[in-house]
C-alpha positions as MATLAB code, in Angstrom:
seq = 'XXXXXXXXXXXXXXXXXXXXXXXXXXXXXXXXXXXXXXXXXXXXXXXXXXXXXXXXXXXXXXXXXXXXXXXXXXXXXXXXXXXXXX';
ca = [
       0.000    0.000    0.000;
       1.450    3.361   -0.936;
       0.915    7.103   -1.178;
       2.354    9.262   -3.935;
       2.420   13.041   -4.118;
       1.389   14.299   -7.537;
       2.879   17.334   -9.296;
      -0.162   19.382   -8.215;
       0.565   18.378   -4.562;
      -2.458   16.086   -4.304;
      -1.997   12.647   -2.757;
      -2.931    9.360   -4.407;
      -3.288    6.088   -2.476;
      -3.022    2.642   -4.028;
      -1.697   -0.873   -3.599;
       0.665   -3.011   -5.620;
       2.865   -6.091   -5.484;
       5.782   -4.226   -7.128;
       6.180   -0.713   -5.755;
       8.980    0.539   -8.010;
       7.238   -0.762  -11.130;
       3.961    0.878  -10.066;
       5.584    4.283   -9.482;
       7.247    4.029  -12.916;
       3.838    3.183  -14.406;
       2.284    6.271  -12.792;
       5.082    8.455  -14.149;
       4.850    7.018  -17.663;
       1.103    7.662  -17.847;
       0.224    3.968  -17.539;
      -0.832    4.151  -13.892;
      -4.149    5.287  -12.513;
      -6.322    7.646  -14.526;
      -6.106   10.145  -11.641;
      -2.319   10.451  -11.852;
      -2.014   10.641  -15.664;
      -2.569   14.386  -15.782;
      -0.736   15.022  -12.508;
       2.747   13.753  -13.361;
       5.351   13.385  -12.162;
       4.461   11.600   -8.950;
       6.805   10.972   -6.040;
       6.512    8.097   -3.608;
       6.071    9.583   -0.119;
       4.831    6.646    1.978;
       4.467    2.872    1.808;
       3.538   -0.067    4.001;
       4.189   -3.729    3.257;
       1.756   -6.547    4.030;
       1.998  -10.323    3.833;
      -1.474  -10.704    2.332;
      -3.186   -8.778   -0.472;
      -6.363   -8.439    1.574;
      -4.454   -6.661    4.352;
      -3.097   -4.125    1.864;
      -6.550   -3.571    0.353;
      -8.039   -3.047    3.795;
      -5.324   -0.554    4.775;
      -5.750    1.280    1.460;
      -9.505    1.523    2.091;
      -8.875    3.025    5.536;
      -6.221    5.472    4.319;
      -8.462    6.727    1.513;
     -10.967    7.786    4.148;
      -8.453    9.960    5.997;
      -8.402   13.678    5.362;
      -5.452   15.193    3.524;
      -4.210   16.656    6.814;
      -4.342   13.230    8.465;
      -2.406   11.665    5.580;
       0.245   14.384    5.782;
       0.558   13.842    9.551;
       1.035   10.109    8.950;
       3.823   10.806    6.453;
       5.502   13.331    8.775;
       5.024   11.256   11.937;
       6.666    8.187   10.482;
       9.385   10.149    8.689;
       9.022    7.542    5.956;
      11.928    7.373    3.542;
      12.588    4.535    1.129;
      16.196    3.419    1.394;
      16.849    6.472    3.544;
      16.344    8.933    0.696;
      12.812    8.655   -0.656;
      11.994    7.630   -4.215;
];
């Protein structure tokens, strides 16, 4: 489950089994319809789950958070992929 920040500063939440491939897809215009006109996107948060259903459930819950709550989650965790973000 992941969050990306779009070029217009909006946040998009989704799930995938291959995070790097999915972010590349968003940035090439092959990702979600929402992100196609809001490129480039930057990965700002991700969580890993053992089961697909867990990721889908977490995505469902995150999509119901307000923008402010999502931003607090990102800031609170200080999430960085490989220490530098993606």
